[in-house]
Legacy VTK file of the C-alpha trace (Angstrom):
# vtk DataFile Version 3.0
C-alpha trace
ASCII
DATASET POLYDATA
POINTS 295 float
0.251 0.094 0.175
1.275 3.217 -0.875
1.542 6.194 1.396
2.416 9.751 0.932
4.560 12.464 2.999
4.660 16.257 2.738
7.143 17.904 4.161
8.013 21.637 4.791
10.277 24.219 6.843
9.383 26.916 8.757
10.674 29.398 11.414
10.215 29.064 14.818
8.877 26.645 17.379
5.497 28.451 17.824
4.662 28.941 13.790
5.672 25.003 13.295
2.751 23.965 16.047
0.171 26.436 14.891
0.974 25.024 11.322
0.950 21.135 12.394
-2.388 22.150 14.262
-3.854 23.216 10.657
-2.791 20.391 9.022
-4.978 18.310 11.614
-7.902 19.591 9.297
-7.429 18.845 5.745
-9.384 16.956 3.453
-8.120 14.314 3.791
-6.842 14.211 7.035
-3.765 13.325 7.710
-2.801 9.716 9.484
-0.353 11.749 11.282
1.860 14.970 11.811
5.304 15.280 12.886
7.251 18.762 14.331
11.077 18.602 14.434
14.129 21.175 15.092
16.826 21.534 12.668
19.632 20.533 14.900
22.167 23.369 13.068
21.153 26.322 15.030
19.000 28.017 12.072
16.068 27.840 14.446
13.920 25.817 11.456
11.492 22.940 12.397
10.554 20.626 9.788
6.675 20.330 9.586
6.185 16.446 8.216
2.210 15.466 7.417
1.223 11.542 6.540
-1.163 10.271 4.121
-3.239 7.318 2.955
-3.900 8.903 -0.173
-2.520 11.818 -2.330
-3.079 15.091 -0.529
-4.741 18.441 -1.713
-2.155 20.089 -2.950
-3.994 23.279 -3.268
-4.589 23.115 0.414
-1.311 22.860 0.655
-0.265 25.338 -0.668
-2.743 27.668 1.160
-1.436 26.640 4.511
2.244 27.250 4.002
1.471 30.924 2.555
-0.482 31.523 5.355
1.815 30.360 7.962
4.714 31.776 6.036
6.138 28.384 5.420
8.159 26.977 3.084
5.954 25.389 0.130
4.913 21.672 0.664
7.296 18.590 -1.129
4.691 16.326 -1.700
6.293 12.295 -2.273
5.027 8.751 -2.228
6.893 6.234 0.728
7.932 3.258 -0.631
5.974 0.054 0.650
8.461 -1.084 3.353
7.992 -2.617 6.873
10.084 0.548 8.446
9.297 -1.064 12.023
11.580 -4.508 10.926
13.880 -2.175 8.788
14.807 0.012 12.257
14.983 -3.074 14.656
17.830 -4.663 12.453
19.843 -1.184 12.355
19.108 -0.376 15.690
22.108 -1.731 18.273
21.474 -2.149 21.809
22.265 1.113 24.421
23.688 0.538 27.728
22.634 4.014 29.924
24.314 3.615 33.477
22.821 -0.281 35.222
20.122 -0.138 32.064
20.447 -2.118 28.790
17.770 -0.780 26.325
17.450 -3.272 23.757
15.214 -4.775 20.780
13.429 -7.744 21.027
16.032 -9.295 17.807
18.995 -8.568 20.621
17.246 -10.577 23.430
20.749 -13.158 23.665
22.758 -9.564 23.882
21.276 -9.153 27.128
24.315 -8.703 29.956
23.555 -10.347 33.026
25.145 -7.106 35.514
22.484 -4.927 34.201
19.031 -3.766 34.038
17.274 -4.621 30.788
14.594 -2.342 29.174
12.615 -4.291 26.377
11.798 -1.507 23.789
10.674 -2.340 19.960
10.657 0.322 17.793
7.158 1.505 16.940
5.693 5.032 16.043
6.970 6.743 19.449
9.990 8.346 20.792
12.617 7.086 22.930
14.209 3.982 22.616
17.481 4.928 24.087
19.116 6.132 21.335
18.999 9.800 21.420
20.651 11.995 23.548
17.729 12.776 25.992
16.579 9.387 26.417
20.117 7.976 27.654
20.754 11.657 29.258
17.355 10.954 31.366
18.108 6.843 31.948
21.438 8.047 33.357
20.461 10.962 35.467
17.618 9.017 37.015
20.263 6.223 37.706
22.320 8.459 39.329
19.591 9.804 40.994
18.993 6.212 42.645
22.694 5.719 43.616
22.567 8.872 45.751
19.627 6.859 47.473
16.285 8.346 46.103
12.869 6.402 47.784
10.453 8.704 46.409
7.216 7.008 45.629
5.039 9.121 43.124
6.554 9.247 40.109
5.111 10.874 36.733
6.629 10.087 33.429
4.960 12.748 31.102
5.746 13.141 27.074
6.497 9.557 27.809
6.846 8.363 24.671
7.567 4.493 25.016
7.785 4.775 28.238
10.973 3.628 28.426
11.702 6.137 31.481
8.380 4.615 33.839
9.579 1.351 33.010
12.951 2.216 33.838
11.852 3.693 37.426
9.340 0.550 37.935
12.469 -1.659 37.429
13.890 -0.531 40.618
11.091 1.101 42.921
8.330 -1.309 43.981
5.289 1.906 43.588
2.898 2.602 40.878
4.067 5.130 38.087
1.547 6.628 35.539
3.192 7.482 32.340
0.959 9.969 30.295
1.278 11.191 26.244
-0.500 13.228 24.467
-0.166 11.323 21.316
-2.941 8.466 22.086
-0.207 6.110 19.036
2.339 6.684 21.526
0.161 5.539 24.729
-0.895 2.335 23.000
2.821 1.771 21.825
3.866 2.542 25.672
1.206 -0.007 27.052
2.710 -2.184 24.554
5.860 -2.333 25.688
4.873 -1.667 29.671
3.031 -5.375 28.751
6.120 -6.477 27.095
8.480 -5.892 29.853
6.308 -7.806 32.523
4.900 -3.514 34.317
1.655 -3.651 33.201
0.754 -4.061 36.962
2.985 -1.281 37.922
3.171 1.350 35.174
-0.739 3.127 34.239
-0.709 4.292 31.130
-2.617 7.297 29.867
-3.388 9.877 27.553
-3.186 13.383 28.399
-1.647 16.697 27.543
0.051 18.150 30.080
-1.358 17.673 33.459
-4.961 17.553 32.159
-5.788 13.997 33.150
-7.480 13.434 36.638
-4.918 10.237 37.147
-2.424 13.398 37.340
-3.990 15.300 39.586
-5.245 13.100 42.307
-1.429 11.122 42.386
-0.055 14.332 43.007
2.409 15.846 44.198
4.891 13.529 42.761
8.380 12.997 44.549
9.820 12.373 40.517
8.773 14.127 37.138
9.972 12.586 34.024
9.695 15.087 31.026
11.901 14.540 28.174
9.711 16.851 25.496
11.300 20.386 23.963
12.121 23.226 25.525
9.304 24.975 24.599
6.818 22.808 26.449
9.031 22.306 28.920
8.280 26.210 29.835
4.948 26.508 29.190
4.909 23.821 32.203
7.320 25.189 34.423
4.383 26.547 36.894
2.599 23.353 36.661
5.622 21.519 37.030
6.168 23.474 40.170
2.881 22.784 41.608
2.758 19.187 40.963
6.003 18.209 42.348
6.481 17.427 46.407
9.105 19.726 48.444
11.946 18.311 47.991
10.672 16.116 44.997
13.029 16.151 41.661
12.590 16.583 37.749
14.657 15.066 35.358
13.903 17.468 32.299
15.215 17.068 28.971
14.657 17.418 25.053
16.608 20.621 25.646
19.553 21.745 22.992
22.997 22.700 24.993
21.993 26.854 23.967
18.721 26.905 25.148
19.588 24.617 28.945
20.549 28.187 30.605
16.955 29.599 29.338
15.252 26.406 30.932
17.196 26.409 33.876
16.582 30.604 34.869
12.787 29.669 33.919
12.488 26.819 36.339
14.412 28.653 39.169
11.868 31.183 39.113
9.395 28.626 39.791
11.042 27.180 42.587
13.765 24.513 41.574
17.867 24.190 42.037
20.102 22.425 39.677
21.203 19.530 41.070
23.198 18.122 37.977
23.364 18.867 34.704
24.346 16.229 32.324
25.165 17.041 28.333
25.676 14.053 25.435
26.493 15.569 22.157
23.898 18.394 21.182
21.501 17.999 24.319
21.308 18.422 27.714
19.792 17.068 30.624
18.768 18.237 33.919
17.927 17.236 36.961
16.333 19.615 39.578
15.253 19.808 43.002
11.814 21.685 44.241
13.649 23.634 47.420
12.017 24.003 50.431
10.137 27.752 50.785
10.924 30.183 53.601
8.832 32.893 54.657
9.071 35.690 52.797
10.093 33.966 49.989
LINES 1 296
295 0 1 2 3 4 5 6 7 8 9 10 11 12 13 14 15 16 17 18 19 20 21 22 23 24 25 26 27 28 29 30 31 32 33 34 35 36 37 38 39 40 41 42 43 44 45 46 47 48 49 50 51 52 53 54 55 56 57 58 59 60 61 62 63 64 65 66 67 68 69 70 71 72 73 74 75 76 77 78 79 80 81 82 83 84 85 86 87 88 89 90 91 92 93 94 95 96 97 98 99 100 101 102 103 104 105 106 107 108 109 110 111 112 113 114 115 116 117 118 119 120 121 122 123 124 125 126 127 128 129 130 131 132 133 134 135 136 137 138 139 140 141 142 143 144 145 146 147 148 149 150 151 152 153 154 155 156 157 158 159 160 161 162 163 164 165 166 167 168 169 170 171 172 173 174 175 176 177 178 179 180 181 182 183 184 185 186 187 188 189 190 191 192 193 194 195 196 197 198 199 200 201 202 203 204 205 206 207 208 209 210 211 212 213 214 215 216 217 218 219 220 221 222 223 224 225 226 227 228 229 230 231 232 233 234 235 236 237 238 239 240 241 242 243 244 245 246 247 248 249 250 251 252 253 254 255 256 257 258 259 260 261 262 263 264 265 266 267 268 269 270 271 272 273 274 275 276 277 278 279 280 281 282 283 284 285 286 287 288 289 290 291 292 293 294
């Protein structure tokens, strides 16, 4: 079966997300829309839409003009088993004590590790990206320092790799949430594959906007491996939902964006515990400070 893609670039994160929202209302409707930052310092963003039939070129031309984007490039996508192709090409990843692998590499799991089975699918977080690896290493470091928190949330969970990493070493119930229903289904599959379905609950939610997230807070630890813009926008809610002396592990942050994120989170009551850099990406471990009279 042929599928089709429509790809453009646009300046600025906010503009990219406005365009992606507009794409959702096309007819024929896209099966998925992705927004990705071009990592060359240009501040350009790629916006891609995927269709089961040839998209409306005229409507795409109108949208690109209205939003100040370059004209869409429409192309056919060859019929391939992309999941199997990616699985063959992804090597296992070590991150602290964790070993992230696909089922095709089950024979390579070392004896002295904490294994996390993640099969490639339509969700982010296989452990190969510097943001996921950074979060795993940051959490492992936190555990080795004696972290014993009970209430844990993985927001923007993707494959739920971070929620499962916590479930592997802590005996508590953990919530994994994502705005994308497809990611939530992938997360549920991974949780089941790792035998953690009695411990990790996966929910669809934008930010903290779900009853399951509200009733279980405030949290002793929140993972948020998303992007700079959403992280900054969520800072006040992150503060309200983090317990005093609790921690957050933040990523999806380009190295040059880290100071801006730190400044915003400091204004919202967080202190820097550790800054971890992997190639172009920074992971921040922060703690919610105790407020004193007059602050």
